[in-house]
C-alpha positions as CSV (number, residue, x, y, z in Angstrom):
1,M,10.4,-13.5,-11.6
2,N,6.8,-12.3,-11.0
3,I,5.7,-11.6,-7.4
4,L,2.1,-11.1,-8.5
5,E,-0.1,-12.5,-11.2
6,V,-3.7,-11.3,-11.5
7,N,-6.0,-13.3,-13.8
8,D,-9.5,-12.3,-14.9
9,L,-10.3,-10.7,-11.6
10,S,-13.8,-9.4,-11.0
11,K,-15.5,-7.8,-7.9
12,I,-19.2,-7.4,-7.6
13,F,-20.8,-5.6,-4.6
14,N,-24.3,-6.6,-3.6
15,L,-26.1,-3.6,-2.1
16,H,-28.7,-5.2,0.1
17,I,-29.9,-1.9,1.4
18,L,-30.8,-1.0,-2.3
19,K,-32.9,-4.1,-3.0
20,N,-29.8,-6.2,-3.8
21,K,-28.5,-3.8,-6.5
22,K,-25.2,-5.1,-8.0
23,I,-22.2,-2.9,-8.7
24,E,-19.4,-4.4,-10.8
25,A,-16.4,-2.6,-9.4
26,L,-13.7,-4.7,-11.2
27,K,-14.1,-6.4,-14.6
28,E,-11.7,-9.1,-15.9
29,I,-8.6,-7.5,-14.5
30,S,-5.3,-9.2,-15.6
31,F,-1.7,-8.1,-15.1
32,T,1.6,-9.3,-13.8
33,M,4.1,-7.6,-11.5
34,K,7.8,-8.4,-11.2
35,E,9.8,-8.6,-8.0
36,G,11.3,-5.2,-7.1
37,E,8.9,-3.3,-9.5
38,I,6.9,-0.2,-8.6
39,I,3.6,0.0,-10.4
40,G,1.3,3.1,-10.3
41,L,-2.4,2.5,-10.4
42,T,-4.0,5.5,-12.0
43,G,-7.5,6.6,-13.0
44,K,-10.3,8.9,-11.9
45,S,-12.0,8.5,-8.5
46,G,-14.4,5.5,-8.7
47,S,-12.4,3.8,-11.4
48,G,-11.7,0.7,-9.2
49,K,-8.1,1.4,-8.0
50,S,-8.8,1.1,-4.3
51,S,-11.1,-1.9,-4.9
52,L,-8.3,-3.7,-6.8
53,M,-5.7,-2.9,-4.1
54,K,-8.1,-4.2,-1.3
55,C,-8.8,-7.4,-3.3
56,I,-5.1,-8.0,-3.5
57,Y,-4.6,-7.4,0.2
58,R,-7.8,-9.4,0.8
59,T,-9.7,-6.7,2.6
60,Y,-12.3,-7.4,-0.1
61,L,-12.8,-11.0,-1.3
62,A,-12.8,-11.0,-5.1
63,S,-16.0,-12.4,-6.8
64,S,-14.0,-14.4,-9.4
65,G,-10.5,-14.8,-10.9
66,E,-7.1,-15.4,-9.4
67,I,-4.5,-13.3,-7.4
68,I,-1.4,-15.5,-7.4
69,Y,1.2,-14.1,-4.9
70,A,4.7,-15.7,-4.9
71,S,5.3,-15.9,-1.2
72,Q,8.6,-17.0,0.3
73,D,6.9,-20.3,1.0
74,G,5.5,-20.8,-2.4
75,S,2.7,-19.5,-4.6
76,I,-0.7,-18.7,-3.0
77,D,-4.0,-17.7,-4.5
78,M,-5.1,-14.7,-2.4
79,V,-8.7,-15.3,-3.5
80,K,-8.9,-18.9,-2.2
81,A,-6.5,-18.8,0.7
82,D,-7.9,-19.3,4.2
83,D,-7.9,-16.4,6.6
84,H,-5.1,-17.7,8.8
85,R,-2.7,-17.8,5.8
86,I,-3.7,-14.3,4.8
87,I,-3.1,-13.0,8.4
88,E,0.3,-14.7,8.4
89,L,1.3,-13.1,5.1
90,R,0.3,-9.7,6.5
91,K,2.5,-10.2,9.5
92,T,5.6,-11.4,7.5
93,E,5.5,-10.1,3.9
94,I,2.7,-7.9,2.8
95,N,1.8,-4.4,4.2
96,Y,-1.0,-2.1,3.2
97,C,-1.0,1.7,3.8
98,S,-4.3,3.4,3.3
99,Q,-4.8,7.2,2.8
100,F,-6.0,7.5,6.4
101,L,-4.2,6.8,9.7
102,S,-6.2,4.4,11.9
103,V,-4.6,3.8,15.3
104,I,-5.4,3.0,18.9
105,P,-6.2,6.4,20.5
106,R,-3.7,6.4,23.4
107,V,-0.5,5.0,21.6
108,S,2.4,7.3,21.1
109,A,3.5,8.3,17.6
110,V,6.8,6.4,18.0
111,D,5.0,3.1,19.0
112,V,2.5,3.5,16.1
113,V,5.5,3.7,13.7
114,C,7.1,0.7,15.4
115,E,3.9,-1.5,15.1
116,N,5.3,-3.7,12.3
117,L,8.9,-3.4,13.4
118,F,8.2,-4.9,16.9
119,R,7.3,-8.2,15.1
120,I,10.9,-8.6,13.9
121,E,12.9,-6.4,16.3
122,K,12.7,-7.8,19.8
123,N,14.8,-5.0,21.3
124,K,12.1,-2.3,21.7
125,T,14.5,0.4,22.6
126,R,16.4,-0.2,19.3
127,A,13.1,-0.2,17.4
128,R,12.0,3.1,18.9
129,E,15.4,4.7,18.1
130,Q,14.9,3.6,14.4
131,A,11.4,5.1,14.4
132,K,12.6,8.4,15.9
133,E,15.3,8.6,13.2
134,M,12.6,8.1,10.5
135,L,10.2,10.7,12.1
136,E,13.1,13.2,12.3
137,Q,13.9,12.5,8.6
138,L,10.2,13.2,7.8
139,G,10.3,16.5,9.6
140,L,8.0,15.6,12.5
141,P,9.0,17.7,15.6
142,S,10.6,15.7,18.4
143,D,8.1,17.1,20.9
144,L,5.3,15.2,19.0
145,W,7.1,11.8,19.0
146,D,5.5,10.7,22.4
147,A,2.1,12.4,21.6
148,F,-1.0,10.7,20.4
149,P,-1.4,10.9,16.5
150,V,-5.1,11.3,16.7
151,T,-4.5,15.0,17.7
152,F,-2.1,15.7,14.8
153,S,-2.8,17.5,11.6
154,G,-3.6,15.7,8.3
155,G,0.0,16.1,7.0
156,E,1.5,14.9,10.3
157,Q,-0.7,11.8,10.4
158,Q,0.2,11.1,6.8
159,R,3.9,11.1,7.7
160,I,3.3,8.7,10.6
161,N,1.2,6.5,8.3
162,V,4.0,6.2,5.7
163,A,6.7,5.6,8.3
164,R,4.7,2.8,9.9
165,A,4.2,1.2,6.5
166,I,7.8,1.2,5.3
167,I,10.0,1.0,8.5
168,A,10.1,-2.8,8.6
169,G,10.9,-3.1,4.9
170,P,7.9,-5.3,3.7
171,R,8.5,-7.7,0.8
172,F,5.3,-6.4,-0.9
173,L,3.9,-2.9,-0.2
174,L,0.4,-1.7,-1.2
175,I,0.2,2.1,-0.6
176,D,-2.6,4.5,-1.4
177,E,-1.7,8.2,-2.1
178,P,1.6,8.2,-0.1
179,T,2.4,11.9,-0.8
180,A,-1.1,13.4,-0.3
181,S,-1.2,16.3,2.2
182,L,2.6,16.6,2.1
183,D,4.7,19.7,1.4
184,A,7.2,19.5,-1.5
185,R,10.2,18.7,0.6
186,T,8.5,15.9,2.6
187,K,7.1,14.5,-0.6
188,D,10.6,14.1,-2.0
189,I,11.7,12.4,1.2
190,V,8.8,9.9,1.1
191,I,9.5,9.1,-2.6
192,D,13.2,8.6,-1.8
193,M,12.3,6.2,1.1
194,I,10.1,4.1,-1.2
195,V,12.8,4.0,-3.9
196,D,15.2,2.8,-1.2
197,L,12.7,0.0,-0.4
198,K,12.8,-1.0,-4.1
199,R,16.6,-1.1,-4.0
200,N,16.3,-3.6,-1.1
201,G,13.9,-5.8,-3.1
202,T,10.5,-4.5,-2.1
203,S,7.7,-4.6,-4.7
204,V,5.3,-1.6,-4.5
205,L,1.8,-1.1,-5.9
206,C,1.0,2.6,-5.5
207,I,-2.2,4.6,-6.1
208,S,-1.5,8.2,-6.8
209,H,-3.1,11.1,-8.6
210,D,0.1,13.2,-8.3
211,E,2.0,13.4,-11.6
212,Y,5.2,14.4,-9.9
213,T,5.1,11.4,-7.6
214,L,4.3,9.0,-10.4
215,D,7.0,10.4,-12.7
216,R,9.7,10.1,-9.9
217,L,8.5,6.8,-8.4
218,V,7.0,4.2,-10.7
219,D,8.4,1.9,-13.4
220,R,5.1,1.7,-15.2
221,R,1.5,2.7,-14.8
222,I,-1.8,0.7,-15.1
223,E,-4.8,2.9,-15.8
224,L,-8.3,1.9,-14.7
225,Q,-11.6,3.2,-16.0
226,T,-15.0,1.9,-14.8
227,G,-13.4,-1.2,-13.4
228,R,-11.3,-2.2,-16.4
229,I,-7.7,-1.7,-17.4
230,T,-7.7,0.8,-20.2
231,A,-3.9,1.4,-20.6
232,V,-0.5,0.3,-19.5
233,E,2.3,2.8,-19.7
234,M,6.1,2.4,-19.2
235,D,8.3,5.4,-19.2
236,G,5.4,7.5,-20.5
237,V,4.8,5.2,-23.5
238,E,1.7,3.1,-23.8
239,V,2.5,-0.6,-24.2
């Protein structure tokens, strides 16, 4: 069964500051995604990967086309759905992890990781213990667990970002460069965590430039160039 079906998707940005200049970031994008599949979005910077991911999450509103998401309550077009429905899906099914950690300044690392878990785990002590186990697994020193992530290094922030994204086991995960800024050992741990999510039924759309991560993680790749799909690969073979 498909969890996602994208049909003739386009996104045009109107740059009002530049006399309404138009930039077509995505052009007639079409693909499907199966439940429990991991797809890698590849391509050079500026090819449209992040724009596509943000259209699917509805951070950006697509200019035309369809994004049919098979929610647990039935199919929904993410382009046409009202904001309340999108917000509810983000709370219950869909999670987006950007490259950069964005948090409230004076919240501890543990509570940042627990942000999504608190919605489904009412016992906050139990939730925090689960978060601490994950941070320990990711190699974040215990003396930093109660500190504020805004003071951490880039690699430390990346680990918190990934932990926050995956701890609650979302049904559909959109994740941008999950292993950037990580050492080799931690990179393998993050990859294993995402693979475990897949085993439990999570579908993952992942942007990455790292060949090692792509080789270990994804079932197939979709390559973008200047806003168009130029190739689809499975097991290293173009299909």
